[in-house]
C-alpha positions, -999 to +999 in steps of 0.1 A: +128+293-174+126+256-183+101+234-164+127+212-150+147+242-136+115+255-120+108+220-106+142+219-089+140+254-077+104+256-063+091+221-057+106+207-024+130+179-032+131+146-014+165+134-028+193+147-050+185+122-078+149+128-089+140+113-122+125+147-133+104+133-162+081+160-176+049+141-180+024+156-204-004+129-202-010+093-192-032+065-204-035+029-193-001+015-185+018+044-202+031+078-194+040+103-221+065+131-217+064+166-233+085+153-263+060+126-270+082+098-257+062+071-240+072+051-209+057+019-196+049+025-160+062-008-146+058+004-110+022+017-113+031+050-095+044+028-066+014+005-065-011+033-069-023+031-105-035-005-102-062-002-128-041+020-150-039+057-155-071+076-161-093+045-161-126+055-178-148+044-148-127+065-124-127+096-147-164+094-153-171+091-115-149+121-108-165+143-135-200+134-122-191+142-086-176+176-095-210+186-110-226+179-075-203+192-047-167+191-036-157+198+000-187+206+023-176+202+060-150+183+080-151+146+079-178+129+100-203+157+102-225+153+071-239+120+057-225+122+022-234+094-003-198+090-017-185+083+018-214+061+028-215+040-003-177+035-003-177+026+034-205+001+029-187-016+000-155-017+019-172-033+049-187-060+027-152-067+013-139-071+049-166-093+063-150-126+076-183-144+071-182-136+034-145-143+030-143-175+051-175-195+050-170-214+083-147-220+113-128-197+136-119-172+108-155-166+098-164-159+135-139-131+138-155-096+143-163-078+111-142-048+102-173-028+095-164+007+105-142+028+082-124+060+090-113+078+059-080+096+056-060+113+029-031+089+028-015+057+041+006+076+066-025+091+081-042+057+082-012+044+102-015+074+126-052+069+131-047+031+138-020+038+164-042+063+182-072+039+181-051+010+195-038+031+224-073+044+231-090+011+230-065-009+250-053+018+274-018+008+266+010+027+248+035+002+236+035-006+199+054-033+181+064-032+145+087-053+123+122-043+113+126-032+077+089-023+074+076+010+062+043+024+074+046+061+065+068+092+071+048+113+095+063+113+130+041+086+145+044+063+115+081+070+112+086+060+148+078+025+137+107+024+113+138+004+118+166+007+108+168+044+115+186+055+084+156+076+073+145+088+107+176+095+128+178+131+119+143+137+134+147+120+168+133+118+194+102+103+179+075+084+198+085+064+229+073+029+236+081+014+202+096-021+200+106-042+170+105-078+160+118-096+129+093-105+102+087-143+101+105-149+134+081-168+156+104-166+187+104-128+187+066-129+193+074-134+230+080-096+231+042-091+228+027-087+263-001-073+283+016-039+278+013-040+240-015-019+225-010-033+190+013-051+166+015-035+131+027-059+103+025-060+065+011-093+051+040-091+026+070-070+036+072-046+006+100-021+013+123-049+025+122-062-011+090-083-012+093-108+015+063-132+016+050-142+050+055-175+068+020-187+075+031-202+108+045-168+118+012-151+111-010-177+128+013-175+159+011-138+158-027-139+158-027-163+186-002-143+207-022-111+202-054-129+213-036-142+244-024-108+255-054-087+244-032-069+218-048-056+186-034-070+154-030-043+126-024-054+090-009-027+068-024-034+034-015+000+020+005-017-008-010-051-009-047-042-008-071-037-038-059-068-056-022-064-058-014-100-045-041-118-064-070-114-039-088-082-030-070-082+004-038-101+009-050-115+042-077-135+024-049-159+013-032-161+047-059-175+071-056-147+095-080-119+102-067-086+117-084-064+142-075-032+122-066-029+085-048+000+068-054+009+032-045+036+006-024+037-026-045+017-051-076+026-032-083+058-051-076+047-087-051+076-089-068+100-064-055+106-029-074+086-002-066+062+026-085+046+055-083+024+085-110-001+093-120-019+125-150-035+142-175-008+154-169-018+190-133-008+186-137+022+164-164+039+186-139+048+213-126+076+191-160+094+196-160+099+234-138+107+264-129+129+246-152+134+216-134+142+184-106+119+194-094+117+158-105+142+131-096+153+096-107+181+073-102+165+039-102+128+047-130+111+027-131+139+002-162+132-020-142+132-053-117+108-039-145+086-025-163+082-058-130+074-075-123+047-049-158+033-053-154+031-091-121+014-086-135-011-061-165-019-083-143-023-114-121-048-096-150-067-081-169-068-114-141-078-137-115-107-139-086-083-133-077-098-099-083-133-111-057-128-138-030-115-115-015-150-109-012-157-146+006-123-151+028-130-122+038-164-137+044-147-171+068-122-155+086-149-136+090-170-168+105-141-187+128-127-160+156-153-162+191-140-166+226-148-153+227-114-135+193-119-118+201-135-084+165-140-072+130-130-081+105-126-052+069-120-058+034-117-043+011-114-072+021-083-092+044-070-064+078-082-074+115-077-065+143-086-090+176-089-072+204-078-094+232-071-070+244-038-054+230-004-059+255+006-086+243-023-107+207-016-100+210+021-109+226+012-142+198-011-151+171+013-139+185+043-159+191+022-190+156+009-189+143+044-184+161+054-216+144+025-234+110+035-221+104+013-190+101+028-155+113+007-126+124+016-090+139+001-059+129-003-022+136+017+009+152-012+027+165-031-003+186-012-028+198-044-045+164-053-061+144-036-088+107-029-078+081-042-102+045-033-095+027-026-128-010-019-132-030-050-126-046-043-160-012-045-178-015-065-211+007-096-217+024-079-246+033-050-224+048-074-198+068-090-226+081-056-238+092-046-204+109-079-196+128-078-229+140-043-221+152-053-187+170-083-201+187-061-227+197-037-200+212-065-179+231-077-209+246-042-213+253-036-176 
């Protein structure tokens, strides 16, 4: 039986329109199917493959670790160097004193305790539990048209309910505000355990933040004793032109979520907080949050290799120039708007029918694009940060051709 038939029969499907590409191998910015056709991965595996597919540093780290050990015991019991080294480097990257040399920002508590998970959804779940446990409150506020994961707790944060209504009831005590709406911050009160917000709203179609909104949000959370959670699952690890998006926003969160690009193609996530906050998961009761495979040694060494490559190269420093190149090329009468935050970009082309025509035509010409959960009028662009200028030009030319033909 053909591979695609077996895929449709035995691999659980998430929609009735899967792309169904039969990928044989991948390298850098490219995917190759079983017929030898190559595709430019212009979405980076949905912001995952930020340093390209099979980056040599990541592959080498994985191979070296597999010669030592794989799983040993549930997370948090053994002191394993892959976890410890990665946690140490992440803590350094999240130190406000290093990121902001002086003033109120530099004095914020360091996010120096890392809890490793397997995914972004699990990072969200852990942060929700941590906020409830630390504050003794149960109300959580999230932004409309944000996406924080599909497990039941994370899905409870989602609005509108198009993707969740079939699974209700979900968690109680969830309230919603509008992104960039300062007036809605009045909903945050002494009953609120945390507010979870993306520094850039990704699945809404790349909506950049209003700096006044974020500073007012930080102030309101401080006033009410509410924890501020930044979801950097898509924006972290260099996507917006700094290692963390919050570095550009003059706001330091109390908890940060990370995943996607974190593993260089391997599955891993985490949430980080000051030790004074994180420690409450360890008593009354102990084992307040546990995981078997979170912080798997192979994923940790892949993440460490990714982090060190990004910190030791000019990859992140070049993001802005590549963003500018994309914006200069993506000019067409049928493009209504281009929104971007570094190499996270939305190209608004009209309704879903038009978008789907362009997407499938581009696929036929060897360029992979996508759309957004809460914006099906815009093409998603999130290529590897390592993408070459000539690859950007190739992809843009293909998209412009497809727009001409649509």
